[in-house]
C-alpha positions in Angstrom: 10.4 35.2 9.4 8.8 32.3 7.6 7.7 33.7 4.2 7.4 36.8 2.0 4.5 37.6 -0.3 5.2 39.9 -3.3 2.6 42.1 -5.0 2.8 44.4 -7.9 0.9 47.7 -7.6 -0.5 49.7 -10.5 -3.0 52.5 -11.0 -5.7 49.8 -11.5 -5.0 47.8 -8.3 -2.7 45.1 -7.2 -1.5 41.8 -8.6 -2.0 38.9 -7.9 -5.7 39.3 -7.1 -6.3 35.8 -5.7 -6.3 35.2 -2.0 -2.9 34.2 -0.7 -1.8 32.2 2.4 -0.6 34.7 5.0 1.0 32.1 7.2 -0.1 30.3 10.4 -2.7 31.5 12.8 -1.3 33.4 15.8 2.2 34.1 14.3 3.7 37.5 15.0 5.6 39.2 12.1 6.4 35.8 10.6 5.1 36.9 7.2 6.0 40.0 5.2 3.9 41.5 2.4 6.0 43.4 -0.2 4.1 45.9 -2.4 6.2 47.0 -5.3 4.8 49.7 -7.7 5.2 49.0 -11.4 7.4 51.3 -13.5 4.5 53.5 -14.8 3.0 54.0 -11.3 6.4 54.6 -9.7 7.1 57.3 -12.3 3.8 59.0 -11.5 4.6 59.0 -7.7 8.1 60.4 -8.3 6.6 63.3 -10.3 4.4 64.2 -7.4 7.3 64.0 -5.0 9.5 66.1 -7.2 6.8 68.8 -7.4 6.9 69.0 -3.6 3.6 67.2 -2.9 3.4 64.7 0.0 2.7 61.1 -0.9 1.2 58.9 1.8 0.6 55.1 1.9 -2.1 54.0 4.3 -2.5 50.3 5.1 -5.5 49.0 7.1 -5.9 45.3 8.1 -9.5 44.2 8.4 -10.7 40.6 9.3 -13.7 39.0 7.7 -15.7 39.7 10.8 -15.3 43.5 10.1 -12.8 44.1 12.9 -9.9 46.6 12.2 -7.0 44.5 13.4 -4.1 46.9 12.4 -3.6 50.3 10.8 -0.4 52.0 9.6 0.4 55.3 7.8 3.7 55.9 5.9 4.8 59.3 4.7 8.6 59.0 4.6 11.0 57.3 2.3 10.0 53.8 3.4 6.7 54.0 1.6 7.0 50.5 0.2 9.1 48.7 2.7 7.8 45.2 3.7 4.6 45.2 5.8 4.8 42.6 8.6 1.6 40.8 9.6 1.2 41.1 13.4 -0.5 38.6 15.7 -3.5 40.9 15.9 -4.1 40.3 12.2 -3.5 36.5 12.3 -4.7 35.5 15.8 -8.4 35.0 15.0 -7.5 32.7 12.1 -10.2 34.5 10.0 -9.6 35.6 6.4 -8.2 39.2 6.3 -8.0 42.0 3.7 -5.2 44.6 3.6 -6.7 47.8 2.2 -3.8 49.8 0.6 -4.4 53.5 -0.3 -2.0 55.8 -2.0 -2.8 59.5 -1.1 -1.4 62.8 -2.4 -1.4 66.1 -0.7 -0.6 67.4 2.7 -3.9 66.1 4.1 -4.2 63.2 1.7 -7.0 65.0 -0.2 -6.4 63.1 -3.4 -6.5 59.3 -3.7 -4.4 57.9 -6.5 -5.0 54.2 -5.9 -6.9 51.8 -3.7 -6.1 48.1 -3.7 -7.3 45.1 -1.6 -5.0 42.3 -0.7 -6.9 39.1 0.3 -5.2 36.7 2.8 -6.1 33.5 4.6 -4.3 31.7 7.4 -3.7 28.0 8.1 -4.8 26.6 11.5 -2.3 26.6 14.4 -0.8 25.0 16.4 0.3 22.1 14.1 -1.8 19.1 14.9 -3.3 18.9 18.4 -1.4 20.5 21.3 -0.3 18.2 24.1 -3.0 19.5 26.3 -5.7 18.9 23.7 -4.3 15.4 23.1 -4.4 14.8 26.8 -8.0 16.0 27.0 -9.0 13.8 24.0 -7.4 10.7 25.5 -9.0 11.5 28.9 -12.4 11.9 27.2 -12.0 8.5 25.5 -10.8 6.9 28.8 -13.9 8.4 30.6 -16.2 7.3 27.8 -14.7 3.8 27.9 -15.1 3.7 31.7 -18.8 4.8 31.3 -19.4 2.1 28.8 -17.7 -0.6 30.9 -19.8 0.4 33.9 -22.9 0.4 31.7 -22.0 -3.1 30.4 -21.4 -4.4 33.9 -24.8 -3.0 35.1 -26.5 -4.5 32.0 -24.8 -7.9 32.6 -25.9 -7.8 36.2 -29.5 -6.9 35.1 -29.4 -9.8 32.5 -28.1 -12.2 35.2 -30.9 -11.1 37.6 -33.5 -11.6 34.8 -32.1 -15.0 33.9 -32.2 -16.0 37.6 -35.8 -14.8 37.9 -36.9 -16.5 34.7 -35.1 -19.7 35.7 -36.9 -19.6 39.1 -40.2 -19.2 37.2 -39.3 -22.1 35.0 -38.2 -24.2 38.0 -41.4 -23.4 39.8 -43.5 -24.2 36.8 -41.6 -27.5 36.3 -42.2 -28.4 40.0 -45.9 -27.7 39.6 -46.1 -29.6 36.4 -44.2 -32.5 37.9 -46.6 -32.5 40.8 -49.6 -32.5 38.5 -48.0 -35.3 36.4 -47.4 -37.4 39.5 -51.0 -36.9 40.6 -52.1 -37.9 37.0 -49.9 -41.0 37.1 -51.3 -41.9 40.5 -54.9 -41.6 39.2 -53.8 -43.6 36.1 -52.4 -46.3 38.3 -55.6 -46.4 40.4 -57.7 -46.7 37.2 -55.5 -49.5 35.9 -55.9 -51.4 39.2 -59.7 -50.8 39.1 -59.8 -52.1 35.5 -57.8 -55.2 36.4 -60.0 -55.9 39.3 -63.1 -55.3 37.2 -62.0 -57.5 34.2 -59.9 -60.3 35.7 -62.1 -63.2 36.8 -65.3 -61.3 36.4 -68.3 -62.2 34.3 -70.8 -59.7 33.3 -74.4 -61.0 33.1 -77.2 -59.1 31.5 -80.4 -60.3 33.3 -83.9 -59.7 32.1 -83.0 -59.0 28.5 -83.9 -61.0 25.4 -80.5 -60.8 23.7 -79.5 -63.8 21.7 -75.8 -62.9 21.4 -73.0 -61.6 23.6 -69.9 -59.4 23.1 -66.7 -58.9 25.0 -65.5 -55.3 25.8 -61.9 -54.5 26.4 -61.2 -51.3 28.3 -57.9 -49.5 27.5 -56.3 -46.5 29.3 -53.3 -44.6 27.6 -50.1 -45.1 29.5 -48.1 -42.3 27.7 -48.6 -38.6 27.5 -50.6 -37.6 24.4 -52.3 -34.7 22.9 -55.0 -36.8 21.2 -56.2 -39.0 24.1 -60.0 -38.8 24.7 -60.1 -41.2 27.6 -61.8 -40.2 30.9 -58.4 -39.4 32.4 -57.3 -36.8 29.8 -53.6 -36.2 29.9 -53.8 -34.0 26.8 -54.5 -30.9 28.9 -51.6 -31.6 31.2 -49.2 -32.0 28.2 -50.4 -28.8 26.6 -49.9 -26.9 29.8 -46.4 -28.1 30.3 -45.4 -27.4 26.7 -46.9 -23.8 26.8 -45.1 -23.0 30.0 -41.8 -24.2 28.9 -42.0 -22.7 25.4 -43.1 -19.3 26.8 -40.3 -19.1 29.3 -37.7 -20.2 26.7 -38.8 -17.6 24.1 -38.9 -14.8 26.7 -35.4 -15.7 27.9 -34.0 -16.0 24.4 -35.5 -12.6 23.4 -33.9 -10.9 26.4 -30.5 -12.5 25.7 -30.7 -11.4 22.0 -31.5 -7.8 22.8 -28.8 -7.6 25.5 -26.2 -9.1 23.2 -27.0 -6.6 20.5 -26.8 -3.7 22.8 -23.4 -4.9 24.2 -22.0 -5.4 20.7 -23.1 -1.9 19.6 -21.5 -0.3 22.7 -18.2 -2.2 22.0 -18.2 -1.2 18.3 -18.7 2.4 19.3 -15.6 2.3 21.6 -13.6 0.5 19.0 -14.4 3.2 16.3 -13.7 6.0 18.8 -10.3 4.6 19.7 -9.5 3.8 16.0 -10.2 7.4 15.1 -7.3 8.5 17.3 -4.8 6.0 15.9 -1.9 7.7 14.0 0.6 6.1 11.7 4.0 7.7 12.0 7.3 7.1 10.2 10.5 8.6 8.8 11.5 9.0 5.1 14.8 10.8 4.4 14.7 14.3 6.0 11.0 13.9 6.7 9.0 12.7 9.7 5.4 12.1 8.8 2.0 11.3 10.3 -1.0 9.6 8.6 -4.4 10.1 10.3 -7.4 7.9 9.8 -9.5 10.9 8.4 -7.0 11.2 5.5 -4.8 13.9 6.9 -1.1 13.6 5.9 1.5 15.7 7.8 5.2 15.9 7.0 7.9 17.8 8.9 11.5 18.1 7.7 14.7 20.1 8.2 17.3 20.7 5.4 20.8 21.9 5.9 22.0 24.0 2.9 24.9 26.2 1.8 23.8 29.3 -0.1 25.2 32.5 -1.7 22.4 35.1 -2.3 24.0 37.0 -5.2 21.0 37.1 -7.6 19.2 40.5 -7.5 15.4 40.5 -6.9 13.8 43.9 -7.2 14.6 47.0 -5.0 17.7 45.8 -3.2 16.6 42.2 -2.5 18.9 39.2 -3.3 18.2 35.5 -3.5 19.8 32.1 -3.8 17.7 29.1 -5.1 17.5 25.8 -3.4 16.5 22.7 -5.4 13.2 21.0 -4.9 13.0 18.4 -2.0 11.0 15.3 -2.7 8.0 14.5 -0.3 7.4 11.1 1.2 5.2 9.2 -1.2 1.5 9.4 -0.5 0.1 12.9 -1.1 -2.9 12.8 -3.5 -2.5 16.5 -4.4 -0.2 19.4 -3.8 0.0 19.9 0.0 0.0 23.3 1.8 3.8 23.9 2.3 5.2 26.3 4.9 8.9 27.2 4.6 11.1 29.0 7.2 14.9 29.6 7.4 17.3 29.9 10.3 20.9 31.1 10.4 23.3 32.5 13.1 22.8 36.1 12.1 19.1 36.0 11.2 20.0 37.4 7.8 17.6 35.6 5.6 13.9 35.1 4.6 12.4 32.2 2.7 9.8 31.8 0.0 8.8 29.2 -2.6 6.8 28.6 -5.8 5.1 25.7 -7.7 4.6 23.2 -4.9 3.7 19.8 -6.3 2.4 16.6 -4.7 5.8 15.0 -5.2 8.1 17.8 -4.1 8.5 21.3 -2.6 9.4 23.0 -5.9 12.3 25.5 -5.9 12.8 27.3 -2.6 14.3 30.8 -2.5 16.4 32.2 0.3 16.2 36.0 0.3 18.3 38.7 1.9 18.2 42.5 2.1 21.9 42.7 1.1 24.1 40.9 -1.3 26.3 38.1 0.1 29.4 37.1 -1.8 30.5 34.4 0.5 28.8 31.1 1.3 26.4 31.0 4.2 25.1 28.0 6.1 21.3 27.9 6.7 18.8 25.5 8.2 15.5 25.3 6.2 12.4 24.1 8.1 9.6 22.5 6.1 6.1 21.7 7.0 3.6 20.1 4.6 -0.1 19.4 5.2 -2.3 17.5 2.7 -4.3 14.3 2.2 -3.3 10.7 1.6 -6.9 9.6 0.8 
């Protein structure tokens, strides 16, 4: 048994009306619901019983999907003994409603009261089971392997593209060098022709009536230029070389930029995926804790205590209080706390009230009979909340 939930029943319904936590999904008879009639309603029931009329308590457990998970009818003296939530009620993890009806008469022809008890359940098991963790790690490993393989293929493709583009550039460079060589050869021939033409040569204009003469100096550019207008125009050669080299360079740089961006994006995706699975763990007093990147904060603790349940608590129940236990620092709000108790004779139940973000609040150890001697118990605590 992990917890007990107490309700007060009257002719008008049940209190408290708010939805209460019915324990952890999939538990079997770990939570008991105690329905205790108030004094006025109990007096009314006793008057029916004294007059010889049968009183029946019918309890139906219905999940939020509309499925009838459990049904029980009580007609004997244990009308209001604790009702234990079975795994059929908790296994789906869906919210559930306990419909409690008080009927009078042999065939239950008169309904004195109808109340609805709303319950919800916390997910189980705690954290990820080992198999799920293994599956998650395997999935990440497989994803990382796929990305590595994709990166290798991409790198190979980039290398092939670079080699192909380098070959094109090399071929273009060879062609350009060949054209340049041919141009230089032509230039050299022109230079020799000009020297032969100008050195030791006199130009005579015959038959004209000119009275003056002028000397003409012929010049051919010796350097590559984009502005030369000489008969041997190296401007076109220079422009061709420049365009080929610039085009190949820009295409190669564009391919490298795109590939680098894709690789960085893939690496960042793997990093984020792995970081999402990183858990910070530690110990603080009786507590062991886990801090998850998504803000989840889980604490697990065990407290050894000596108790004497001598305080009476309605209809033959007795209790002993255990002082609040401080949580590890970090909860930003009151966490969801689950309390259970163990002892050698399985004599006790546990409940709590007023959980705060700094501590458990007072814990109550319950028994169905009064203990006058001290008893040793082991209180198991599980707290789930947020650290950011």
